[in-house]
Residue, then its C-alpha position, 0 to 999 in steps of 0.5 A: m938961872d936965867t939972864g933973860s929973867r925979870v929977877p935981877l941976875e945978882t938976886q939970882l946969883q945970891t939965891f943960887r949960892q945959898i941953895l948950893e951952900i945948903l946942899t953941901d950940908l944937906p944933900r938933896i936932888a937939885s935940878i938946875h935951870s940954866y937957860r942963857a946962864t950956862g957959864l954962870v951955873l958952871e962957875e958956881l958949881r966949881r965954887r961950890p960942888i954938890a952931889a949929882p947936880i942935875l942940869h935941866g934943859w941944858t943948852g951949853s956949848a960942847a966945851e961947857t957940856s964937857e966941863a959939866v960932865s967933869l963936874g959930875c953933872y947929870f943932864s935932864i933931857h927934853s925932846a928939843v935938847a935930845r936932838q943935839s948931837k953934843f949929847r952923843t959925843r959929849v955926855p956918857l949915857e951914865r949921866i942922861l936923865v929923861e924929862s917930860d918937860h919940853g923946849y920952847n914951843d915943842p910941843p905947845a906949852a899946854i901939852p905935856l910931852r910924852v917921855g917915850w918920844v924923848e926916849h926914842l930921840v935919845a936912842q936915835q942919838y946913842g944908836l941904842g933901843v929905847k928900852d936901853i935908854r929907859r933902863a939907863a935913865w932909871q939906873n941913872f936916877g937911882t945913882v943920883i938918889q944914892k949920891t945925894g942920900t935921899l932914898g930915905l926921903l922917898p915913899e917906900v913904894f917909889a923906892s921899890n918901883l925904882a929898883l924894879a924899873a932899873r932892872s926891867a926897864l918898863 
């Protein structure tokens, strides 16, 4: 969802509602974009809860962030978001995921961001080591997979690597 999109908001809402309805019957990992639409996304998640929703590039207020946590959301964090202290104060480490995407112009869009840098920024926010953040992110991703019941949809080698990574924090 994005209130600044060229796609009319009503069309976005109808589509999002249909997706949430499908996800209640057929759980899948859902990464939800909510730029300039955080309140709308939360309202729809209250109406139609789904298993382990992931909020991508979250920019909600502290109050919205607390509400998202109470709704069972996970937070996919890129470098621009990782610099915000609200995560340290509002989001438990058990809800953090790290992504390779980046915020607007951080770095230029043509250059994928290094996950290690995001891990470093998140580690600074939580006062932990990078390996602690990496381990937590993998464990959290494993929890998302468990809650959505999607492990069987992943290639076997990925499932094995996920278990290994969660234990050793590559």
